[in-house]
C-alpha positions in Angstrom: 98.1 28.0 57.1 94.5 27.1 57.6 93.1 26.8 54.1 89.7 25.9 55.6 89.3 29.6 56.4 87.5 30.7 53.2 88.6 34.3 53.3 92.3 33.4 53.5 91.8 30.9 50.6 90.2 33.4 48.3 92.7 36.2 49.0 95.6 33.8 48.5 94.2 32.4 45.2 93.5 35.8 43.9 97.0 37.0 44.8 98.5 34.1 42.8 96.2 34.9 39.9 97.3 38.6 40.0 101.0 37.6 40.2 100.6 35.8 36.9 98.9 38.7 35.3 101.2 41.4 36.7 103.9 40.4 34.1 101.7 42.3 31.6 102.0 45.6 33.4 104.3 48.0 31.6 107.3 49.6 33.3 105.6 53.0 33.4 103.0 51.5 35.8 105.3 49.4 37.9 104.3 51.4 41.0 100.8 50.0 40.7 102.2 46.5 40.5 104.3 47.1 43.6 101.4 48.7 45.5 99.1 45.8 44.6 101.7 43.3 45.8 102.0 45.3 49.1 98.3 45.2 49.5 98.1 41.5 48.9 101.0 41.0 51.4 99.2 43.1 53.9 95.9 41.4 53.4 97.4 37.9 54.0 99.2 39.3 57.0 96.0 40.8 58.5 94.1 37.5 58.0 96.9 35.6 59.7 96.9 38.2 62.6 93.2 37.6 62.9 93.5 33.8 63.0 96.5 33.8 65.4 94.9 36.3 67.8 91.6 34.4 68.0 91.8 34.6 71.8 92.0 38.4 71.8 89.1 40.7 72.4 86.7 41.3 69.6 87.8 44.9 69.3 91.3 43.8 68.3 90.0 41.2 65.8 87.6 43.7 64.3 90.5 46.1 63.8 92.4 43.5 61.7 89.3 42.7 59.7 88.5 46.4 59.0 92.1 47.0 57.9 91.6 44.1 55.6 88.6 45.7 54.0 90.6 48.9 53.4 93.4 46.8 51.7 90.9 45.1 49.5 89.4 48.4 48.6 92.8 49.6 47.6 93.2 46.6 45.3 89.9 47.5 43.7 91.3 51.0 43.1 94.6 49.7 41.6 92.6 47.4 39.2 90.5 50.4 38.1 93.7 52.3 37.4 95.0 49.5 35.2 91.7 49.4 33.4 91.7 53.1 32.7 95.3 52.9 31.5 94.1 50.2 29.1 96.4 47.5 30.6 93.5 45.5 31.8 90.7 44.6 29.4 87.0 45.0 30.2 86.4 41.2 30.7 89.4 40.7 33.0 88.5 43.9 34.9 85.0 42.6 35.5 86.2 39.1 36.5 88.8 40.6 38.9 86.4 43.1 40.3 83.9 40.3 41.0 86.5 38.4 42.9 87.4 41.5 44.9 83.7 41.9 45.7 83.5 38.3 46.8 86.4 38.8 49.1 84.9 42.0 50.5 81.6 40.2 51.2 83.4 37.4 53.0 85.3 39.9 55.1 82.1 41.8 56.0 80.5 38.4 56.8 83.3 37.6 59.3 83.0 41.1 60.7 79.2 40.7 61.3 79.7 37.3 62.9 82.4 38.7 65.2 80.0 41.5 66.2 77.2 39.0 66.9 79.5 36.8 69.0 80.5 39.9 71.0 76.8 40.7 71.8 76.2 37.2 73.2 
């Protein structure tokens, strides 16, 4: 896959980081681990759909990107759940939240550039 696409690269690296950390999640919260993995899988899939369908209309590409923002927001929610369950420490929570915020900013940047290219 195209690692030059910065959004894809950040989501993939963060997914790998969270896979390493997810071994620390207790069995009572395994549903959060499963939901997080599903969100990461969906995020990667949506980015790939966006890249593969680069010749589609902007409306289709924007839909993939907006769905990606929703998935990233869900990841933020799951991290907050882990933090409140005291599985995730404050420092790790801040680091992971910062990474999610960076991914969200990248996604909105791509959305804005798609909107601008549609206006031209």
